[in-house]
C-alpha positions in Angstrom: -91.8 -91.1 -32.4 -90.1 -89.0 -35.1 -87.9 -89.7 -38.0 -84.2 -89.3 -37.3 -81.0 -89.6 -39.4 -77.7 -89.7 -37.6 -74.1 -90.1 -38.9 -71.8 -91.8 -36.4 -68.1 -92.5 -36.4 -66.4 -95.8 -35.5 -66.4 -94.7 -31.8 -70.2 -94.0 -31.9 -69.6 -90.3 -31.7 -72.2 -88.2 -33.6 -71.0 -86.3 -36.7 -74.4 -85.0 -37.8 -78.0 -85.5 -37.0 -81.5 -84.3 -38.0 -85.1 -85.3 -37.1 -88.6 -84.5 -38.2 -92.2 -85.5 -37.6 -93.2 -86.4 -41.2 -89.7 -86.9 -42.7 -86.1 -86.3 -41.9 -83.8 -84.3 -44.2 -80.1 -84.2 -43.2 -77.9 -81.8 -45.2 -74.5 -81.8 -43.5 -71.0 -80.5 -44.1 -68.1 -82.8 -43.4 -66.3 -85.8 -44.8 -67.0 -89.5 -44.3 -64.2 -91.5 -42.7 -63.6 -95.2 -42.5 -65.8 -96.8 -39.9 -68.6 -94.2 -40.2 -72.2 -95.4 -40.4 -75.6 -93.9 -40.9 -78.5 -94.8 -38.6 -82.1 -94.2 -39.7 -84.5 -94.1 -36.7 -88.1 -94.8 -37.9 -91.4 -94.1 -36.2 -92.5 -97.7 -36.6 -91.4 -101.0 -38.1 -93.1 -103.2 -40.7 -93.8 -100.2 -42.9 -92.7 -99.0 -46.3 -90.2 -96.1 -46.5 -88.4 -94.0 -49.1 -84.7 -93.5 -48.2 -81.9 -91.5 -49.9 -78.6 -92.7 -48.5 -76.5 -90.5 -50.7 -77.2 -87.8 -53.3 -75.4 -89.7 -56.0 -77.7 -92.7 -55.6 -81.4 -93.4 -56.4 -83.9 -93.3 -53.6 -84.6 -96.7 -52.2 -88.2 -98.1 -51.7 -87.8 -100.4 -48.7 -89.8 -102.5 -46.3 -88.4 -102.0 -42.8 -88.7 -104.8 -40.2 -86.8 -102.9 -37.5 -87.1 -99.3 -36.2 -83.4 -98.5 -36.4 -81.6 -99.2 -39.7 -77.8 -99.1 -40.0 -75.9 -98.4 -43.2 -72.1 -98.8 -43.2 -70.3 -96.3 -45.4 -68.2 -98.3 -47.9 -64.5 -97.6 -48.2 -61.5 -99.1 -50.0 -62.3 -102.4 -51.7 -65.9 -102.3 -50.6 -66.3 -99.0 -52.4 -65.4 -100.5 -55.9 -69.0 -101.5 -56.6 -70.3 -97.9 -56.0 -70.2 -94.8 -58.1 -66.7 -93.3 -57.2 -68.5 -90.0 -56.4 -70.7 -91.6 -53.8 -70.0 -90.6 -50.1 -67.2 -88.2 -51.2 -66.7 -84.5 -50.7 -67.9 -82.4 -47.8 -71.5 -81.8 -48.7 -74.1 -84.6 -48.2 -77.9 -84.9 -48.5 -79.8 -87.7 -46.9 -83.6 -88.2 -46.6 -86.2 -90.6 -45.2 -90.0 -90.5 -45.2 -93.0 -92.8 -45.3 -93.7 -94.3 -48.8 -96.9 -92.6 -50.1 -99.9 -94.8 -50.9 -99.5 -94.4 -54.6 -95.9 -95.6 -54.4 -96.9 -98.6 -52.4 -99.7 -99.5 -54.8 -97.7 -98.9 -58.0 -96.6 -101.7 -60.3 -92.9 -101.6 -60.1 -89.6 -103.5 -59.9 -89.9 -105.2 -56.5 -86.3 -106.4 -56.4 -84.5 -103.0 -56.6 -82.7 -101.8 -53.5 -79.8 -99.5 -54.1 -78.9 -99.4 -50.4 -78.7 -103.2 -49.9 -75.6 -104.4 -48.1 -74.1 -107.6 -46.8 -75.9 -109.1 -43.7 -79.3 -108.6 -42.2 -79.9 -104.9 -41.6 -83.7 -104.9 -41.1 -84.7 -103.6 -44.5 -85.7 -105.3 -47.8 -85.4 -106.4 -50.5 -82.1 -108.1 -49.7 -79.9 -110.3 -51.9 -77.5 -112.9 -50.6 -75.7 -115.9 -52.2 -73.7 -119.1 -51.3 -70.8 -117.8 -53.2 -69.4 -114.4 -54.4 -66.2 -114.5 -56.6 -63.2 -114.2 -54.3 -65.4 -112.4 -51.8 -64.9 -109.2 -53.8 -67.3 -106.3 -53.6 -67.6 -106.1 -57.4 -69.0 -109.6 -57.5 -71.4 -109.4 -54.5 -75.0 -110.5 -54.7 -76.2 -107.0 -53.7 -74.9 -105.8 -57.1 -77.7 -107.7 -58.8 -80.4 -105.5 -57.3 -78.7 -102.1 -57.3 -80.5 -100.8 -60.4 -77.4 -100.6 -62.5 -77.8 -102.6 -65.8 -74.5 -101.9 -67.6 -73.4 -105.4 -68.7 -70.8 -105.0 -71.4 -67.8 -105.3 -69.1 -67.0 -106.6 -65.6 -65.3 -105.3 -62.5 -65.7 -101.9 -61.0 -68.9 -99.7 -61.1 -70.9 -99.5 -63.3 -70.0 -103.1 -64.3 -70.5 -104.7 -60.9 -72.3 -108.0 -61.0 -73.0 -111.2 -59.0 -70.0 -113.5 -59.8 -70.2 -117.2 -59.0 -66.5 -118.1 -58.8 -67.0 -120.9 -61.4 -69.1 -122.8 -58.8 -71.6 -125.2 -60.3 -73.9 -125.1 -57.3 -74.0 -121.3 -57.1 -77.3 -119.9 -55.8 -78.6 -116.4 -55.1 -81.6 -115.6 -52.9 -83.7 -112.5 -53.2 -85.6 -111.9 -50.0 -88.5 -109.5 -50.3 -89.1 -109.4 -46.5 -92.9 -109.6 -47.1 -95.2 -111.3 -49.5 -95.5 -109.8 -53.0 -97.3 -110.6 -56.3 -95.5 -110.5 -59.6 -96.0 -111.4 -63.3 -92.5 -110.9 -64.8 -88.8 -111.4 -64.1 -86.1 -109.7 -66.1 -82.5 -110.8 -66.1 -79.5 -108.8 -67.3 -76.8 -111.4 -67.8 -73.3 -110.1 -68.0 -72.3 -109.9 -71.7 -68.6 -109.1 -71.7 -67.9 -111.5 -74.6 -65.6 -113.3 -75.2 -64.5 -113.0 -71.5 -67.9 -114.1 -70.4 -69.9 -117.3 -70.8 -73.7 -117.4 -70.5 -76.3 -119.7 -69.0 -78.5 -121.9 -71.2 -81.0 -122.5 -68.4 -81.6 -121.3 -64.9 -84.1 -122.5 -62.3 -86.1 -120.2 -60.0 -87.4 -121.6 -56.7 -90.1 -119.8 -54.8 -91.2 -119.5 -51.2 -94.4 -121.4 -52.0 -92.4 -124.5 -52.9 -92.8 -124.2 -56.7 -90.1 -124.1 -59.3 -89.6 -122.8 -62.8 -86.8 -123.6 -65.2 -86.3 -121.2 -68.1 -84.0 -121.2 -71.1 -81.8 -118.3 -71.9 -79.7 -117.4 -74.9 -76.4 -115.5 -75.6 -77.6 -111.9 -75.5 -76.6 -108.4 -74.5 -80.4 -107.6 -74.2 -82.5 -108.2 -71.1 -84.1 -111.6 -70.8 -87.8 -110.9 -70.2 -89.5 -113.9 -68.5 -93.3 -113.9 -68.1 -93.7 -115.7 -64.7 -96.7 -115.2 -62.4 -96.7 -115.9 -58.7 -98.7 -114.6 -55.7 -97.8 -114.2 -52.1 -94.1 -114.9 -52.6 -91.7 -113.7 -49.8 -88.5 -114.9 -51.4 -87.1 -116.5 -54.6 -83.8 -118.2 -55.4 -81.9 -118.3 -58.7 -79.9 -121.5 -59.1 -79.2 -124.7 -61.1 -77.2 -122.5 -63.5 -76.4 -124.5 -66.7 -73.4 -122.9 -68.6 -73.3 -122.9 -72.3 -70.6 -125.0 -74.1 -68.2 -122.2 -74.4 -64.4 -121.9 -73.6 -65.1 -119.1 -71.0 -65.7 -120.2 -67.4 -67.3 -116.9 -66.4 -71.0 -116.4 -66.6 -72.4 -113.8 -64.2 -75.6 -111.8 -63.4 -75.7 -108.1 -63.8 -79.2 -107.5 -62.6 -82.5 -109.2 -61.7 -85.8 -107.3 -61.8 -89.1 -108.6 -60.5 -92.1 -106.7 -61.7 -95.4 -106.7 -59.7 -97.3 -105.3 -56.8 -97.5 -105.6 -53.0 -99.6 -108.7 -52.2 -103.3 -108.0 -52.8 -102.5 -104.7 -54.4 
């Protein structure tokens, strides 16, 4: 089974395609249109892959649980949380390959996935939440793991964030899709003061049934939280206690989880 990248339109008609034995590199000329999607066909599932979904975005280190991965090209309002240059023009460069052993073994941010999207697509990590402000793309949970840490404003890229719509029971879940070991969590809380509020404390719940409540402060700087767990397949971020401040708008710009694959 080879690697294959295919660009399809809304009628499942092929616009471009390329395959290869050890990797697939698709360089194609043409424009994306609303309803287009990319399909990555993989030699096998339950493996680690490196994917470049657009030449304006970082490569994604993902764990694939399916052998065909779909990626919907964002348009209109859904595009507002992406670099405006992404998926534009008539020259495009997409790649997929196996992750190398050194990439798998490396100590890294296990939360980052620049190609995460709404819904289950068969690749991880994946972020989802019980609320996203007004259902807008610039406040979606996926924004908190896209690798963009600009937190001095709010709204369109590069200031996209996870917004909680002033909901006291807001909770975001980060699903790794496999067990991982980590020793540090870093939070970039949005710091568009005085528009923004901030959280005095947050509680992490882990797939092993344990919890950890941590205190935060008003800060533009990242909150570095030493927190060690092993064999964790997901964590949730909730019980968010706002500071006593006139603003009703705390939000999360980015969550980073540093560690290794389980047993690595």
